[in-house]
BASEDREN-466078 format. One record per residue (C-alpha): residue number from 1; residue in one letter; x, y, z. Coordinates in Angstrom, 3 decimals. Example, Ala and Ser with C-alpha at 12.3 -4.5 7.8 and 13.67 -1.06 7.14 Angstrom:
! residues 2
<pos=1	code=A	xx=12.300	yy=-4.500	zz=7.800>
<pos=2	code=S	xx=13.670	yy=-1.060	zz=7.140>
***
This chain:
! residues 396
<pos=1	code=M	xx=39.814	yy=-103.928	zz=85.244>
<pos=2	code=K	xx=42.850	yy=-105.224	zz=83.415>
<pos=3	code=A	xx=43.235	yy=-104.852	zz=79.654>
<pos=4	code=S	xx=45.620	yy=-107.184	zz=77.863>
<pos=5	code=R	xx=47.111	yy=-107.413	zz=74.402>
<pos=6	code=V	xx=46.371	yy=-110.639	zz=72.562>
<pos=7	code=R	xx=48.743	yy=-111.966	zz=69.892>
<pos=8	code=I	xx=47.903	yy=-114.911	zz=67.671>
<pos=9	code=Q	xx=50.843	yy=-116.030	zz=65.532>
<pos=10	code=G	xx=50.781	yy=-118.687	zz=62.825>
<pos=11	code=I	xx=47.815	yy=-120.584	zz=64.289>
<pos=12	code=S	xx=46.744	yy=-123.604	zz=62.255>
<pos=13	code=K	xx=44.321	yy=-126.339	zz=63.235>
<pos=14	code=R	xx=43.788	yy=-129.677	zz=61.522>
<pos=15	code=F	xx=41.394	yy=-132.491	zz=62.359>
<pos=16	code=G	xx=42.899	yy=-135.384	zz=60.472>
<pos=17	code=D	xx=43.070	yy=-134.324	zz=56.829>
<pos=18	code=L	xx=40.666	yy=-131.418	zz=57.380>
<pos=19	code=E	xx=42.440	yy=-128.067	zz=57.797>
<pos=20	code=V	xx=40.100	yy=-125.744	zz=59.704>
<pos=21	code=L	xx=42.511	yy=-122.848	zz=60.308>
<pos=22	code=R	xx=45.477	yy=-121.855	zz=58.146>
<pos=23	code=R	xx=48.307	yy=-119.670	zz=59.458>
<pos=24	code=I	xx=46.176	yy=-117.164	zz=61.383>
<pos=25	code=D	xx=48.028	yy=-114.009	zz=62.506>
<pos=26	code=L	xx=46.163	yy=-111.427	zz=64.585>
<pos=27	code=D	xx=47.243	yy=-108.672	zz=66.992>
<pos=28	code=I	xx=44.529	yy=-107.290	zz=69.299>
<pos=29	code=E	xx=45.218	yy=-104.092	zz=71.210>
<pos=30	code=P	xx=44.410	yy=-103.890	zz=74.929>
<pos=31	code=G	xx=40.863	yy=-102.861	zz=75.773>
<pos=32	code=K	xx=39.425	yy=-103.349	zz=72.283>
<pos=33	code=L	xx=36.234	yy=-105.174	zz=71.346>
<pos=34	code=V	xx=37.045	yy=-107.382	zz=68.353>
<pos=35	code=C	xx=34.442	yy=-109.325	zz=66.369>
<pos=36	code=L	xx=35.356	yy=-112.503	zz=64.497>
<pos=37	code=L	xx=32.851	yy=-112.404	zz=61.652>
<pos=38	code=G	xx=32.107	yy=-114.982	zz=59.022>
<pos=39	code=P	xx=29.692	yy=-117.651	zz=57.788>
<pos=40	code=S	xx=29.214	yy=-120.978	zz=59.528>
<pos=41	code=G	xx=32.208	yy=-123.245	zz=59.059>
<pos=42	code=C	xx=34.748	yy=-120.460	zz=58.495>
<pos=43	code=G	xx=36.772	yy=-121.359	zz=61.618>
<pos=44	code=K	xx=35.883	yy=-118.466	zz=63.925>
<pos=45	code=S	xx=34.543	yy=-120.630	zz=66.776>
<pos=46	code=T	xx=37.527	yy=-122.984	zz=66.485>
<pos=47	code=L	xx=39.852	yy=-119.991	zz=66.843>
<pos=48	code=L	xx=37.923	yy=-118.867	zz=69.926>
<pos=49	code=R	xx=38.202	yy=-122.362	zz=71.445>
<pos=50	code=I	xx=41.963	yy=-122.281	zz=70.902>
<pos=51	code=L	xx=42.126	yy=-118.893	zz=72.648>
<pos=52	code=A	xx=40.083	yy=-120.323	zz=75.524>
<pos=53	code=G	xx=42.335	yy=-123.366	zz=75.837>
<pos=54	code=F	xx=39.599	yy=-125.844	zz=74.895>
<pos=55	code=E	xx=41.470	yy=-126.945	zz=71.763>
<pos=56	code=P	xx=45.262	yy=-127.152	zz=71.231>
<pos=57	code=P	xx=46.508	yy=-125.602	zz=67.971>
<pos=58	code=T	xx=48.272	yy=-127.834	zz=65.475>
<pos=59	code=E	xx=50.785	yy=-125.025	zz=64.874>
<pos=60	code=G	xx=51.390	yy=-121.512	zz=66.156>
<pos=61	code=T	xx=51.306	yy=-119.637	zz=69.452>
<pos=62	code=V	xx=48.834	yy=-117.647	zz=71.552>
<pos=63	code=S	xx=49.975	yy=-114.814	zz=73.827>
<pos=64	code=I	xx=47.702	yy=-113.082	zz=76.382>
<pos=65	code=G	xx=49.017	yy=-110.149	zz=78.389>
<pos=66	code=G	xx=52.576	yy=-110.816	zz=77.279>
<pos=67	code=R	xx=52.533	yy=-114.500	zz=78.343>
<pos=68	code=D	xx=52.760	yy=-117.396	zz=75.917>
<pos=69	code=V	xx=49.727	yy=-119.447	zz=76.982>
<pos=70	code=T	xx=49.685	yy=-121.883	zz=74.055>
<pos=71	code=T	xx=50.161	yy=-124.918	zz=76.291>
<pos=72	code=F	xx=48.259	yy=-123.554	zz=79.313>
<pos=73	code=P	xx=44.970	yy=-125.197	zz=80.330>
<pos=74	code=S	xx=41.892	yy=-122.958	zz=80.439>
<pos=75	code=K	xx=41.999	yy=-122.407	zz=84.214>
<pos=76	code=K	xx=45.494	yy=-120.911	zz=84.013>
<pos=77	code=R	xx=44.766	yy=-118.422	zz=81.226>
<pos=78	code=D	xx=42.740	yy=-115.975	zz=83.356>
<pos=79	code=I	xx=39.923	yy=-115.699	zz=80.820>
<pos=80	code=A	xx=36.125	yy=-115.605	zz=81.099>
<pos=81	code=M	xx=33.664	yy=-116.868	zz=78.516>
<pos=82	code=V	xx=29.986	yy=-116.341	zz=77.728>
<pos=83	code=F	xx=28.313	yy=-119.085	zz=75.714>
<pos=84	code=Q	xx=25.360	yy=-119.084	zz=73.353>
<pos=85	code=N	xx=23.165	yy=-121.097	zz=75.742>
<pos=86	code=F	xx=23.995	yy=-119.042	zz=78.906>
<pos=87	code=A	xx=24.970	yy=-122.232	zz=80.862>
<pos=88	code=L	xx=23.474	yy=-121.096	zz=84.185>
<pos=89	code=Y	xx=23.075	yy=-123.441	zz=87.152>
<pos=90	code=P	xx=19.276	yy=-123.973	zz=87.277>
<pos=91	code=H	xx=19.154	yy=-124.929	zz=90.985>
<pos=92	code=M	xx=21.090	yy=-121.828	zz=92.105>
<pos=93	code=S	xx=19.908	yy=-118.260	zz=92.569>
<pos=94	code=V	xx=21.121	yy=-115.366	zz=90.435>
<pos=95	code=E	xx=23.381	yy=-114.327	zz=93.305>
<pos=96	code=S	xx=24.937	yy=-117.791	zz=93.562>
<pos=97	code=N	xx=25.364	yy=-118.052	zz=89.786>
<pos=98	code=I	xx=27.262	yy=-114.767	zz=89.626>
<pos=99	code=A	xx=29.315	yy=-115.601	zz=92.719>
<pos=100	code=A	xx=30.241	yy=-119.127	zz=91.553>
<pos=101	code=P	xx=33.633	yy=-118.264	zz=89.931>
<pos=102	code=L	xx=34.850	yy=-116.423	zz=93.050>
<pos=103	code=V	xx=33.514	yy=-119.088	zz=95.411>
<pos=104	code=M	xx=35.368	yy=-121.792	zz=93.473>
<pos=105	code=S	xx=38.626	yy=-119.815	zz=93.219>
<pos=106	code=R	xx=38.777	yy=-118.263	zz=96.701>
<pos=107	code=L	xx=37.270	yy=-120.945	zz=98.929>
<pos=108	code=S	xx=38.645	yy=-124.451	zz=99.296>
<pos=109	code=F	xx=36.352	yy=-127.442	zz=99.103>
<pos=110	code=L	xx=36.225	yy=-127.672	zz=102.882>
<pos=111	code=R	xx=35.491	yy=-123.941	zz=103.308>
<pos=112	code=R	xx=32.619	yy=-124.217	zz=100.861>
<pos=113	code=Q	xx=30.769	yy=-126.581	zz=103.175>
<pos=114	code=P	xx=27.779	yy=-125.065	zz=105.072>
<pos=115	code=L	xx=29.231	yy=-125.573	zz=108.571>
<pos=116	code=F	xx=32.215	yy=-123.356	zz=107.830>
<pos=117	code=R	xx=29.866	yy=-120.396	zz=107.522>
<pos=118	code=F	xx=29.514	yy=-120.571	zz=111.300>
<pos=119	code=F	xx=32.915	yy=-121.837	zz=112.491>
<pos=120	code=S	xx=35.442	yy=-120.187	zz=110.158>
<pos=121	code=P	xx=35.870	yy=-116.387	zz=110.516>
<pos=122	code=S	xx=38.163	yy=-116.285	zz=107.459>
<pos=123	code=A	xx=35.557	yy=-118.062	zz=105.308>
<pos=124	code=Q	xx=32.887	yy=-115.658	zz=106.558>
<pos=125	code=K	xx=35.085	yy=-112.696	zz=105.632>
<pos=126	code=I	xx=35.675	yy=-114.045	zz=102.110>
<pos=127	code=R	xx=31.964	yy=-114.667	zz=101.637>
<pos=128	code=R	xx=31.175	yy=-111.075	zz=102.668>
<pos=129	code=E	xx=33.706	yy=-109.789	zz=100.149>
<pos=130	code=I	xx=32.202	yy=-112.000	zz=97.450>
<pos=131	code=R	xx=28.712	yy=-110.770	zz=98.346>
<pos=132	code=E	xx=29.863	yy=-107.150	zz=97.959>
<pos=133	code=R	xx=31.342	yy=-107.937	zz=94.536>
<pos=134	code=V	xx=28.143	yy=-109.691	zz=93.455>
<pos=135	code=V	xx=25.988	yy=-106.711	zz=94.464>
<pos=136	code=E	xx=28.353	yy=-104.326	zz=92.673>
<pos=137	code=T	xx=28.337	yy=-106.436	zz=89.501>
<pos=138	code=A	xx=24.570	yy=-106.931	zz=89.566>
<pos=139	code=S	xx=24.042	yy=-103.191	zz=89.978>
<pos=140	code=L	xx=26.309	yy=-102.553	zz=86.989>
<pos=141	code=L	xx=24.150	yy=-104.925	zz=84.915>
<pos=142	code=Q	xx=20.854	yy=-103.621	zz=86.364>
<pos=143	code=I	xx=19.843	yy=-106.988	zz=87.798>
<pos=144	code=D	xx=20.405	yy=-106.193	zz=91.488>
<pos=145	code=K	xx=16.686	yy=-106.693	zz=92.189>
<pos=146	code=L	xx=16.811	yy=-110.242	zz=90.782>
<pos=147	code=L	xx=19.501	yy=-111.758	zz=93.007>
<pos=148	code=K	xx=17.131	yy=-114.150	zz=94.828>
<pos=149	code=R	xx=15.456	yy=-115.505	zz=91.683>
<pos=150	code=K	xx=16.273	yy=-118.774	zz=89.941>
<pos=151	code=P	xx=17.149	yy=-118.861	zz=86.191>
<pos=152	code=A	xx=13.706	yy=-120.316	zz=85.346>
<pos=153	code=Q	xx=12.142	yy=-117.081	zz=86.629>
<pos=154	code=L	xx=14.186	yy=-114.862	zz=84.296>
<pos=155	code=S	xx=13.653	yy=-113.582	zz=80.756>
<pos=156	code=G	xx=16.190	yy=-114.250	zz=78.017>
<pos=157	code=G	xx=17.815	yy=-110.849	zz=78.409>
<pos=158	code=Q	xx=18.036	yy=-111.228	zz=82.180>
<pos=159	code=K	xx=19.676	yy=-114.647	zz=81.801>
<pos=160	code=Q	xx=22.192	yy=-113.111	zz=79.431>
<pos=161	code=R	xx=23.040	yy=-110.410	zz=81.972>
<pos=162	code=V	xx=23.567	yy=-113.064	zz=84.657>
<pos=163	code=A	xx=25.921	yy=-114.966	zz=82.343>
<pos=164	code=I	xx=27.863	yy=-111.776	zz=81.637>
<pos=165	code=G	xx=27.975	yy=-110.930	zz=85.342>
<pos=166	code=R	xx=29.390	yy=-114.347	zz=86.169>
<pos=167	code=A	xx=32.113	yy=-113.760	zz=83.580>
<pos=168	code=I	xx=33.161	yy=-110.221	zz=84.500>
<pos=169	code=I	xx=33.121	yy=-110.644	zz=88.298>
<pos=170	code=R	xx=36.500	yy=-112.386	zz=88.094>
<pos=171	code=E	xx=38.113	yy=-109.387	zz=86.344>
<pos=172	code=P	xx=39.840	yy=-111.633	zz=83.762>
<pos=173	code=L	xx=42.575	yy=-110.709	zz=81.321>
<pos=174	code=L	xx=40.385	yy=-111.619	zz=78.364>
<pos=175	code=F	xx=36.642	yy=-111.817	zz=77.780>
<pos=176	code=L	xx=35.431	yy=-114.327	zz=75.136>
<pos=177	code=M	xx=31.862	yy=-114.376	zz=73.779>
<pos=178	code=D	xx=30.619	yy=-117.128	zz=71.456>
<pos=179	code=E	xx=27.483	yy=-115.870	zz=69.649>
<pos=180	code=P	xx=25.838	yy=-114.914	zz=72.963>
<pos=181	code=L	xx=22.886	yy=-113.116	zz=71.353>
<pos=182	code=S	xx=21.819	yy=-115.643	zz=68.726>
<pos=183	code=S	xx=19.118	yy=-117.238	zz=70.912>
<pos=184	code=L	xx=17.392	yy=-113.906	zz=71.684>
<pos=185	code=D	xx=14.547	yy=-112.372	zz=69.679>
<pos=186	code=A	xx=15.322	yy=-109.479	zz=67.320>
<pos=187	code=G	xx=14.236	yy=-106.654	zz=69.614>
<pos=188	code=L	xx=16.098	yy=-107.972	zz=72.647>
<pos=189	code=R	xx=19.169	yy=-108.691	zz=70.533>
<pos=190	code=T	xx=19.268	yy=-105.046	zz=69.454>
<pos=191	code=Q	xx=18.997	yy=-103.883	zz=73.056>
<pos=192	code=M	xx=21.620	yy=-106.317	zz=74.367>
<pos=193	code=R	xx=24.249	yy=-105.553	zz=71.751>
<pos=194	code=G	xx=24.100	yy=-101.891	zz=72.725>
<pos=195	code=E	xx=24.363	yy=-102.769	zz=76.414>
<pos=196	code=I	xx=27.284	yy=-105.165	zz=75.877>
<pos=197	code=A	xx=29.203	yy=-102.603	zz=73.813>
<pos=198	code=A	xx=28.620	yy=-99.882	zz=76.417>
<pos=199	code=L	xx=29.615	yy=-102.215	zz=79.255>
<pos=200	code=Q	xx=32.801	yy=-103.248	zz=77.477>
<pos=201	code=K	xx=33.808	yy=-99.621	zz=76.987>
<pos=202	code=R	xx=33.075	yy=-98.901	zz=80.640>
<pos=203	code=L	xx=35.126	yy=-101.854	zz=81.906>
<pos=204	code=G	xx=37.897	yy=-101.499	zz=79.312>
<pos=205	code=I	xx=38.497	yy=-105.253	zz=79.168>
<pos=206	code=T	xx=39.826	yy=-106.834	zz=75.983>
<pos=207	code=T	xx=36.910	yy=-108.706	zz=74.398>
<pos=208	code=I	xx=36.676	yy=-111.118	zz=71.466>
<pos=209	code=F	xx=33.156	yy=-111.645	zz=70.153>
<pos=210	code=V	xx=32.276	yy=-114.392	zz=67.648>
<pos=211	code=T	xx=29.262	yy=-113.810	zz=65.412>
<pos=212	code=H	xx=27.870	yy=-114.543	zz=61.965>
<pos=213	code=D	xx=25.611	yy=-111.480	zz=62.212>
<pos=214	code=Q	xx=27.123	yy=-108.541	zz=60.342>
<pos=215	code=T	xx=24.901	yy=-106.060	zz=62.189>
<pos=216	code=E	xx=26.318	yy=-107.153	zz=65.539>
<pos=217	code=A	xx=29.868	yy=-106.824	zz=64.246>
<pos=218	code=M	xx=29.361	yy=-103.468	zz=62.556>
<pos=219	code=T	xx=27.556	yy=-101.833	zz=65.490>
<pos=220	code=M	xx=29.617	yy=-103.203	zz=68.391>
<pos=221	code=A	xx=33.219	yy=-103.723	zz=67.335>
<pos=222	code=D	xx=36.302	yy=-101.531	zz=67.357>
<pos=223	code=Q	xx=37.885	yy=-104.042	zz=64.986>
<pos=224	code=V	xx=36.178	yy=-106.542	zz=62.698>
<pos=225	code=V	xx=38.037	yy=-109.648	zz=61.525>
<pos=226	code=V	xx=36.342	yy=-111.244	zz=58.518>
<pos=227	code=M	xx=37.092	yy=-114.951	zz=58.104>
<pos=228	code=S	xx=36.355	yy=-117.442	zz=55.350>
<pos=229	code=G	xx=37.650	yy=-120.941	zz=54.721>
<pos=230	code=G	xx=39.942	yy=-120.894	zz=57.745>
<pos=231	code=V	xx=41.806	yy=-117.701	zz=56.820>
<pos=232	code=I	xx=41.463	yy=-114.009	zz=57.633>
<pos=233	code=L	xx=40.328	yy=-112.108	zz=54.555>
<pos=234	code=Q	xx=40.478	yy=-108.656	zz=56.133>
<pos=235	code=S	xx=40.837	yy=-106.958	zz=59.499>
<pos=236	code=G	xx=40.004	yy=-103.335	zz=60.229>
<pos=237	code=S	xx=37.435	yy=-100.925	zz=61.589>
<pos=238	code=P	xx=33.793	yy=-101.513	zz=60.575>
<pos=239	code=R	xx=33.904	yy=-98.496	zz=58.287>
<pos=240	code=E	xx=37.143	yy=-99.598	zz=56.611>
<pos=241	code=I	xx=35.987	yy=-103.080	zz=55.715>
<pos=242	code=F	xx=32.590	yy=-101.862	zz=54.505>
<pos=243	code=E	xx=33.837	yy=-98.989	zz=52.345>
<pos=244	code=D	xx=37.127	yy=-100.533	zz=51.226>
<pos=245	code=P	xx=36.747	yy=-104.353	zz=51.128>
<pos=246	code=A	xx=39.963	yy=-106.167	zz=50.268>
<pos=247	code=H	xx=38.186	yy=-109.209	zz=48.836>
<pos=248	code=L	xx=34.973	yy=-109.889	zz=46.951>
<pos=249	code=S	xx=33.810	yy=-112.266	zz=49.702>
<pos=250	code=V	xx=34.140	yy=-109.444	zz=52.257>
<pos=251	code=A	xx=32.155	yy=-107.082	zz=50.039>
<pos=252	code=K	xx=29.401	yy=-109.674	zz=49.550>
<pos=253	code=F	xx=29.204	yy=-110.637	zz=53.227>
<pos=254	code=L	xx=28.764	yy=-107.066	zz=54.473>
<pos=255	code=G	xx=25.704	yy=-105.047	zz=53.635>
<pos=256	code=S	xx=22.021	yy=-105.858	zz=53.446>
<pos=257	code=P	xx=20.960	yy=-106.300	zz=50.719>
<pos=258	code=S	xx=24.277	yy=-107.656	zz=49.503>
<pos=259	code=I	xx=26.445	yy=-105.733	zz=47.061>
<pos=260	code=N	xx=25.518	yy=-106.012	zz=43.361>
<pos=261	code=V	xx=28.177	yy=-107.949	zz=41.432>
<pos=262	code=L	xx=28.517	yy=-107.641	zz=37.646>
<pos=263	code=D	xx=30.931	yy=-109.049	zz=35.086>
<pos=264	code=G	xx=33.343	yy=-106.574	zz=33.553>
<pos=265	code=E	xx=36.623	yy=-106.217	zz=31.709>
<pos=266	code=I	xx=39.452	yy=-103.727	zz=31.544>
<pos=267	code=S	xx=40.879	yy=-102.931	zz=28.146>
<pos=268	code=D	xx=42.350	yy=-99.877	zz=26.443>
<pos=269	code=G	xx=42.265	yy=-97.892	zz=29.680>
<pos=270	code=L	xx=38.512	yy=-98.394	zz=30.132>
<pos=271	code=L	xx=36.389	yy=-100.484	zz=32.456>
<pos=272	code=R	xx=33.464	yy=-101.958	zz=30.542>
<pos=273	code=V	xx=30.484	yy=-103.124	zz=32.571>
<pos=274	code=E	xx=27.252	yy=-104.344	zz=30.963>
<pos=275	code=G	xx=27.413	yy=-101.908	zz=28.054>
<pos=276	code=L	xx=28.805	yy=-98.917	zz=29.979>
<pos=277	code=S	xx=32.406	yy=-97.745	zz=29.958>
<pos=278	code=F	xx=34.383	yy=-95.881	zz=32.615>
<pos=279	code=R	xx=37.894	yy=-94.481	zz=32.744>
<pos=280	code=V	xx=40.412	yy=-96.275	zz=34.975>
<pos=281	code=S	xx=43.898	yy=-95.465	zz=36.261>
<pos=282	code=S	xx=46.526	yy=-95.231	zz=33.551>
<pos=283	code=G	xx=48.598	yy=-98.352	zz=33.133>
<pos=284	code=A	xx=45.869	yy=-100.772	zz=34.247>
<pos=285	code=A	xx=46.446	yy=-104.149	zz=32.567>
<pos=286	code=D	xx=43.773	yy=-105.729	zz=30.392>
<pos=287	code=L	xx=41.862	yy=-108.437	zz=32.274>
<pos=288	code=L	xx=38.461	yy=-109.799	zz=33.176>
<pos=289	code=V	xx=37.079	yy=-108.524	zz=36.493>
<pos=290	code=K	xx=34.103	yy=-108.533	zz=38.831>
<pos=291	code=V	xx=32.558	yy=-105.142	zz=39.559>
<pos=292	code=G	xx=30.650	yy=-104.424	zz=42.758>
<pos=293	code=I	xx=28.247	yy=-101.559	zz=43.432>
<pos=294	code=R	xx=26.246	yy=-101.268	zz=46.640>
<pos=295	code=P	xx=22.464	yy=-100.734	zz=46.380>
<pos=296	code=E	xx=22.678	yy=-97.257	zz=47.936>
<pos=297	code=E	xx=25.225	yy=-96.162	zz=45.284>
<pos=298	code=L	xx=22.805	yy=-96.695	zz=42.402>
<pos=299	code=L	xx=20.862	yy=-93.615	zz=41.310>
<pos=300	code=I	xx=17.568	yy=-94.421	zz=39.612>
<pos=301	code=G	xx=14.997	yy=-92.284	zz=37.853>
<pos=302	code=R	xx=12.045	yy=-92.426	zz=35.499>
<pos=303	code=T	xx=13.829	yy=-90.375	zz=32.817>
<pos=304	code=Q	xx=17.231	yy=-90.873	zz=31.236>
<pos=305	code=P	xx=19.959	yy=-88.675	zz=32.813>
<pos=306	code=P	xx=21.395	yy=-86.297	zz=30.194>
<pos=307	code=D	xx=24.989	yy=-86.109	zz=31.430>
<pos=308	code=A	xx=25.951	yy=-89.575	zz=32.691>
<pos=309	code=P	xx=25.869	yy=-93.156	zz=31.383>
<pos=310	code=S	xx=22.992	yy=-95.258	zz=32.630>
<pos=311	code=W	xx=21.354	yy=-98.634	zz=32.193>
<pos=312	code=R	xx=17.759	yy=-99.112	zz=31.171>
<pos=313	code=G	xx=16.116	yy=-101.447	zz=33.649>
<pos=314	code=K	xx=12.885	yy=-103.362	zz=34.089>
<pos=315	code=I	xx=11.410	yy=-103.413	zz=37.596>
<pos=316	code=Q	xx=10.771	yy=-106.889	zz=38.987>
<pos=317	code=R	xx=9.446	yy=-105.966	zz=42.415>
<pos=318	code=V	xx=9.560	yy=-103.234	zz=45.056>
<pos=319	code=E	xx=9.904	yy=-103.723	zz=48.823>
<pos=320	code=N	xx=8.661	yy=-100.654	zz=50.668>
<pos=321	code=L	xx=10.267	yy=-100.537	zz=54.141>
<pos=322	code=G	xx=8.635	yy=-97.277	zz=55.207>
<pos=323	code=H	xx=11.648	yy=-94.951	zz=55.471>
<pos=324	code=E	xx=13.200	yy=-96.433	zz=52.321>
<pos=325	code=A	xx=12.464	yy=-98.883	zz=49.521>
<pos=326	code=L	xx=14.371	yy=-101.652	zz=47.763>
<pos=327	code=V	xx=13.865	yy=-101.785	zz=44.016>
<pos=328	code=Y	xx=14.745	yy=-105.097	zz=42.332>
<pos=329	code=L	xx=15.315	yy=-104.865	zz=38.576>
<pos=330	code=T	xx=17.051	yy=-106.359	zz=35.575>
<pos=331	code=I	xx=19.238	yy=-104.532	zz=33.062>
<pos=332	code=E	xx=17.688	yy=-104.543	zz=29.581>
<pos=333	code=E	xx=20.623	yy=-103.668	zz=27.342>
<pos=334	code=A	xx=23.073	yy=-106.442	zz=28.144>
<pos=335	code=S	xx=22.799	yy=-109.842	zz=29.817>
<pos=336	code=A	xx=19.667	yy=-109.152	zz=31.858>
<pos=337	code=A	xx=21.849	yy=-108.828	zz=34.953>
<pos=338	code=R	xx=19.939	yy=-108.426	zz=38.211>
<pos=339	code=L	xx=20.365	yy=-105.384	zz=40.447>
<pos=340	code=V	xx=18.859	yy=-104.073	zz=43.666>
<pos=341	code=A	xx=18.786	yy=-100.345	zz=44.448>
<pos=342	code=R	xx=18.087	yy=-98.695	zz=47.788>
<pos=343	code=V	xx=16.060	yy=-95.496	zz=47.377>
<pos=344	code=A	xx=14.095	yy=-93.044	zz=49.500>
<pos=345	code=S	xx=10.478	yy=-94.018	zz=50.027>
<pos=346	code=D	xx=9.426	yy=-90.837	zz=48.175>
<pos=347	code=F	xx=10.559	yy=-92.460	zz=44.927>
<pos=348	code=V	xx=7.897	yy=-95.140	zz=45.180>
<pos=349	code=A	xx=5.163	yy=-92.768	zz=46.409>
<pos=350	code=D	xx=3.692	yy=-92.945	zz=42.911>
<pos=351	code=P	xx=2.657	yy=-96.515	zz=42.072>
<pos=352	code=I	xx=5.362	yy=-98.557	zz=40.356>
<pos=353	code=Q	xx=4.295	yy=-101.643	zz=38.498>
<pos=354	code=P	xx=6.416	yy=-104.680	zz=37.651>
<pos=355	code=S	xx=7.858	yy=-104.337	zz=34.136>
<pos=356	code=D	xx=7.947	yy=-100.506	zz=34.395>
<pos=357	code=T	xx=11.107	yy=-99.066	zz=32.812>
<pos=358	code=I	xx=13.522	yy=-96.935	zz=34.839>
<pos=359	code=F	xx=17.074	yy=-95.694	zz=34.301>
<pos=360	code=V	xx=19.902	yy=-96.735	zz=36.598>
<pos=361	code=M	xx=23.106	yy=-94.734	zz=36.942>
<pos=362	code=P	xx=26.018	yy=-96.168	zz=38.973>
<pos=363	code=R	xx=28.276	yy=-93.739	zz=40.776>
<pos=364	code=A	xx=31.592	yy=-94.348	zz=39.060>
<pos=365	code=S	xx=33.743	yy=-93.459	zz=42.060>
<pos=366	code=K	xx=31.906	yy=-96.070	zz=44.152>
<pos=367	code=L	xx=32.509	yy=-98.982	zz=41.771>
<pos=368	code=K	xx=34.664	yy=-101.645	zz=43.427>
<pos=369	code=V	xx=36.743	yy=-103.770	zz=41.074>
<pos=370	code=F	xx=37.932	yy=-107.278	zz=41.958>
<pos=371	code=K	xx=40.210	yy=-109.674	zz=40.123>
<pos=372	code=E	xx=39.000	yy=-113.136	zz=39.141>
<pos=373	code=D	xx=40.560	yy=-114.668	zz=42.292>
<pos=374	code=G	xx=38.457	yy=-112.298	zz=44.423>
<pos=375	code=R	xx=41.233	yy=-109.926	zz=45.491>
<pos=376	code=R	xx=40.580	yy=-106.188	zz=45.221>
<pos=377	code=H	xx=42.021	yy=-104.493	zz=42.132>
<pos=378	code=D	xx=43.592	yy=-101.245	zz=43.290>
<pos=379	code=I	xx=42.463	yy=-98.914	zz=40.519>
<pos=380	code=A	xx=40.485	yy=-95.684	zz=40.473>
<pos=381	code=V	xx=37.291	yy=-95.554	zz=38.393>
<pos=382	code=K	xx=36.015	yy=-92.287	zz=36.902>
<pos=383	code=Q	xx=33.190	yy=-91.130	zz=34.681>
<pos=384	code=P	xx=33.901	yy=-91.621	zz=30.942>
<pos=385	code=P	xx=34.952	yy=-88.648	zz=28.795>
<pos=386	code=R	xx=32.083	yy=-86.369	zz=27.709>
<pos=387	code=S	xx=32.478	yy=-87.482	zz=24.080>
<pos=388	code=Q	xx=32.009	yy=-91.121	zz=25.018>
<pos=389	code=Q	xx=28.927	yy=-90.349	zz=27.086>
<pos=390	code=S	xx=27.359	yy=-88.793	zz=23.990>
<pos=391	code=V	xx=28.130	yy=-91.896	zz=21.943>
<pos=392	code=L	xx=26.652	yy=-94.173	zz=24.615>
<pos=393	code=Q	xx=23.468	yy=-92.137	zz=24.834>
<pos=394	code=A	xx=23.121	yy=-91.865	zz=21.070>
<pos=395	code=A	xx=23.327	yy=-95.643	zz=20.795>
<pos=396	code=R	xx=20.143	yy=-96.076	zz=22.869>
***
């Protein structure tokens, strides 16, 4: 199949006084699966509708496969789309649903009439070719045994495969998917996201996938585009945006449970966070900051570590998930800030009661510092000097 580069340049969209998208620039390489990720109302579905030709942009241009298609109607863009509700024809069989795009594009209205099946050799030939393509597509999606069924006789996952088959049979330049898994149950959603990702790699078709589910984006995409308030906050590989978020909103949106966020300040070459101090890059200006630390980067124990600064915490509750546990606690020494730590289930093998005291040590190198406007502060954080650690521990 064909793989096309998609370029979005300066796209803005306004509905009256409401600005939904603001100067969106995005370059998508051929054959990549890109997820537009963000909360409801961030503009991701509006951007997808502009790509599909359902909505005209207020400003900017859209290019697909080297063609400026900004003013093209949907039917001239050579795209295929899968919707959240599947949108299958209930009176038609699976075979007819999958074949519908080719029937409409390759057969005229007159040739689609039943009598032409008997009196038009050219129409018969086209129908045989379409039938071969349908069987090939259905086999690829493992629904070749369901071709005679109607949509009402299918499960949710089978309906989704039919919708995907109807989209890919045309071999479009671009494949658009608008939250296609949100109506499935959790188990089937997990199965389908793996199948869609594998199918996309096999076909090599450029795909843009809209979702609010971070797990879908992180497990399926080559490139994740995080949106908020009509702008792109960050674009990169799943690993890049998780480990190196460019904005506090990106850091908070990715990860479950969400990243812990604490108030801090930089002064005299030190980062001070809830009673602990860490060294920062030389030359860092004094300012108030937000400090993020992911639950898995907190080390906790029942005794105070001798060689690193730590908070004393009170346990509020423990969620044992079998292979791991989430420990919710508050810091005692400072402003009773709330934290959640992800630990191995072995840690909670011995009974832990609410109000038990534990010690919490953040990994300094994993602290993420953000300015007050949410942008990432590009500084390195290190453990404090040994002399300062002694002072901190003596003060407890």
